[in-house]
C-alpha positions as CSV (number, residue, x, y, z in Angstrom):
1,X,183.0,-30.0,-26.1
2,X,182.4,-26.8,-28.1
3,X,185.0,-25.6,-30.5
4,X,187.0,-22.5,-29.3
5,X,185.9,-19.2,-30.6
6,X,188.7,-17.9,-32.7
7,X,187.9,-14.2,-33.2
8,X,185.3,-11.6,-32.3
9,X,183.4,-12.1,-35.5
10,X,182.3,-15.5,-34.1
11,X,180.6,-13.9,-31.1
12,X,176.8,-13.3,-31.0
13,X,176.1,-9.6,-31.1
14,X,172.4,-8.9,-30.2
15,X,172.8,-5.3,-31.4
16,X,174.2,-6.2,-34.8
17,X,172.4,-4.8,-37.9
18,X,171.2,-8.3,-38.8
19,X,169.9,-9.3,-35.4
20,X,168.1,-6.0,-34.8
21,X,166.6,-6.3,-38.2
22,X,165.5,-9.9,-37.6
23,X,163.9,-8.9,-34.3
24,X,161.9,-6.1,-35.9
25,X,160.7,-8.3,-38.7
26,X,159.5,-10.9,-36.2
27,X,157.5,-8.3,-34.3
28,X,156.0,-6.8,-37.5
29,X,155.0,-10.2,-38.9
30,X,153.1,-10.9,-35.7
31,X,150.7,-8.0,-36.6
32,X,147.6,-8.8,-38.5
33,X,147.2,-7.7,-42.1
34,X,144.3,-5.3,-42.9
35,X,142.8,-3.7,-45.9
36,X,143.7,-0.1,-46.7
37,X,140.0,0.7,-46.4
38,X,140.0,-0.5,-42.8
39,X,142.6,1.8,-41.1
40,X,140.4,4.2,-39.2
41,X,141.4,2.8,-35.8
42,X,145.2,2.6,-36.5
43,X,147.1,4.4,-33.8
44,X,150.7,5.6,-33.2
45,X,153.7,6.6,-35.2
46,X,155.8,3.7,-36.6
47,X,156.5,1.6,-39.7
48,X,154.4,-0.4,-42.1
49,X,154.4,-2.5,-45.2
50,X,151.9,-2.7,-48.0
51,X,150.9,-6.0,-49.8
52,X,149.4,-6.4,-53.3
53,X,147.0,-9.1,-54.4
54,X,145.7,-7.8,-57.7
55,X,146.0,-8.7,-61.3
56,X,148.3,-6.0,-62.6
57,X,150.7,-8.1,-64.7
58,X,154.0,-6.3,-63.6
59,X,153.4,-7.5,-60.0
60,X,152.5,-11.1,-60.7
61,X,155.6,-12.3,-58.9
62,X,154.4,-10.9,-55.5
63,X,150.6,-10.7,-55.9
64,X,148.9,-12.5,-53.0
65,X,152.2,-13.5,-51.4
66,X,154.1,-12.6,-48.3
67,X,156.4,-10.1,-50.1
68,X,155.5,-6.5,-49.5
69,X,155.2,-4.1,-52.5
70,X,156.3,-1.1,-50.3
71,X,157.7,-0.3,-46.8
72,X,157.5,3.1,-45.1
73,X,157.4,5.1,-42.0
74,X,155.1,7.5,-40.2
75,X,156.8,10.1,-38.1
76,X,155.0,12.4,-35.6
77,X,154.6,16.0,-36.7
78,X,157.5,18.1,-35.6
79,X,160.1,15.3,-35.7
80,X,162.2,16.9,-38.4
81,X,162.5,20.1,-36.4
82,X,162.8,18.5,-33.0
83,X,159.5,19.9,-31.7
84,X,157.6,16.6,-31.1
85,X,155.3,16.8,-28.1
86,X,154.6,13.8,-25.9
87,X,151.1,13.0,-27.2
88,X,151.7,13.8,-30.9
89,X,151.9,11.1,-33.4
90,X,148.8,9.1,-32.3
91,X,147.5,9.5,-35.8
92,X,150.7,9.5,-37.8
93,X,150.3,5.9,-39.1
94,X,146.7,6.4,-40.0
95,X,147.5,9.7,-41.8
96,X,150.3,8.2,-43.8
97,X,148.3,5.1,-44.7
98,X,145.4,7.3,-45.7
99,X,147.7,9.3,-48.1
100,X,148.8,6.0,-49.6
101,X,145.2,4.9,-50.0
102,X,144.4,8.2,-51.7
103,X,147.3,7.7,-54.1
104,X,146.2,4.2,-55.0
105,X,142.6,5.3,-55.5
106,X,143.7,8.0,-57.8
107,X,145.8,5.7,-60.0
108,X,143.9,4.7,-63.1
109,X,145.2,1.1,-63.2
110,X,145.2,0.0,-59.5
111,X,142.3,-1.0,-57.2
112,X,142.6,-0.1,-53.5
113,X,140.8,-3.3,-52.6
114,X,143.8,-5.2,-53.8
115,X,146.0,-3.8,-51.1
116,X,146.6,-4.7,-47.4
117,X,148.9,-3.3,-44.8
118,X,150.7,-4.5,-41.7
119,X,152.0,-1.9,-39.3
120,X,154.0,-1.7,-36.0
121,X,153.8,1.3,-33.6
122,X,157.4,2.3,-32.8
123,X,159.0,4.7,-30.3
124,X,159.8,7.7,-32.6
125,X,163.6,7.7,-32.1
126,X,163.8,4.3,-33.7
127,X,161.4,4.8,-36.6
128,X,163.9,5.8,-39.3
129,X,166.2,2.9,-38.5
130,X,163.2,0.5,-38.4
131,X,162.1,1.6,-41.9
132,X,165.6,1.0,-43.2
133,X,165.5,-2.5,-41.7
134,X,162.3,-3.3,-43.5
135,X,163.6,-2.0,-46.8
136,X,166.8,-4.0,-46.5
137,X,165.0,-7.2,-45.4
138,X,162.1,-7.2,-47.9
139,X,163.5,-5.1,-50.8
140,X,160.0,-4.0,-51.9
141,X,159.7,-3.0,-55.6
142,X,158.1,0.4,-54.9
143,X,161.1,1.3,-52.7
144,X,163.9,-0.3,-54.8
145,X,162.9,0.0,-58.4
146,X,159.9,2.3,-58.7
147,X,160.5,5.5,-56.8
148,X,157.8,8.1,-56.2
149,X,154.9,6.3,-54.5
150,X,155.6,7.9,-51.1
151,X,156.0,11.4,-52.6
152,X,153.8,14.2,-51.2
153,X,152.3,17.1,-53.3
154,X,154.8,19.9,-53.6
155,X,154.2,23.6,-53.1
156,X,153.0,25.7,-56.0
157,X,156.5,26.8,-56.8
158,X,157.7,23.2,-57.2
159,X,154.7,21.7,-59.0
160,X,156.6,21.2,-62.3
161,X,159.5,18.9,-62.7
162,X,160.1,15.3,-63.6
163,X,157.4,12.7,-63.1
164,X,158.4,9.9,-60.8
165,X,158.6,6.3,-62.1
166,X,155.6,5.4,-60.0
167,X,153.5,8.2,-61.5
168,X,154.6,7.2,-65.0
169,X,153.4,3.6,-64.5
170,X,150.4,4.5,-62.4
171,X,149.0,7.9,-63.6
172,X,146.1,9.6,-61.9
173,X,147.4,11.7,-59.0
174,X,146.3,15.2,-60.0
175,X,149.3,17.0,-58.5
176,X,151.7,14.7,-60.4
177,X,150.0,15.2,-63.8
178,X,151.8,18.5,-64.4
179,X,155.2,16.8,-64.3
180,X,157.2,15.8,-67.3
181,X,157.7,12.1,-68.0
182,X,161.3,11.3,-68.7
183,X,160.6,7.6,-69.5
184,X,157.9,5.8,-71.3
185,X,155.5,3.4,-69.6
186,X,157.3,0.6,-71.5
187,X,160.7,1.6,-70.2
188,X,159.4,1.6,-66.6
189,X,157.7,-1.8,-67.0
190,X,161.1,-3.1,-68.3
191,X,162.8,-1.8,-65.1
192,X,160.2,-3.5,-62.9
193,X,160.6,-6.8,-64.9
194,X,164.4,-6.6,-64.5
195,X,164.0,-6.0,-60.8
196,X,162.0,-9.2,-60.4
197,X,164.4,-11.2,-62.5
198,X,167.4,-10.4,-60.2
């Protein structure tokens, strides 16, 4: 005979944060991994993760393993302003992954051939929540400790400012070169090392 359930916290809730997150992760992990140079046929808006398998010493803890280095989202154009049309977004994931490929190719100390992605097309209304689930579940270093990878070039009036931690560690993006570094490469490497220790 089953023990009696004593309070509502003991009930299964299929819509709890943890259960929704687990369901999303299961669906994402069923998708094949592909190189960032092979994304021409990617379709839809949605979410994705990037994996690293190179020799850059700071990422030795995750290189070649199942832990993503970054998680992100690709929204259809017009989402922010509420003007999304029914068929827009078919190229959102491909466009976003192409931007990331370009950033990695521009970096002087990374090789795009060391990166793979896994993506999941998602109904647009759920994309932001799905991205947060992935960040919470995986805790990728480029999301949690090394901000700036997903940044886009700013307009000419905002070109100057502080360099992101990502651009400090991985210089090469032309539009980011005008920004002022507020930390040294050694300081950023120490932050990454501390992240992997915890």
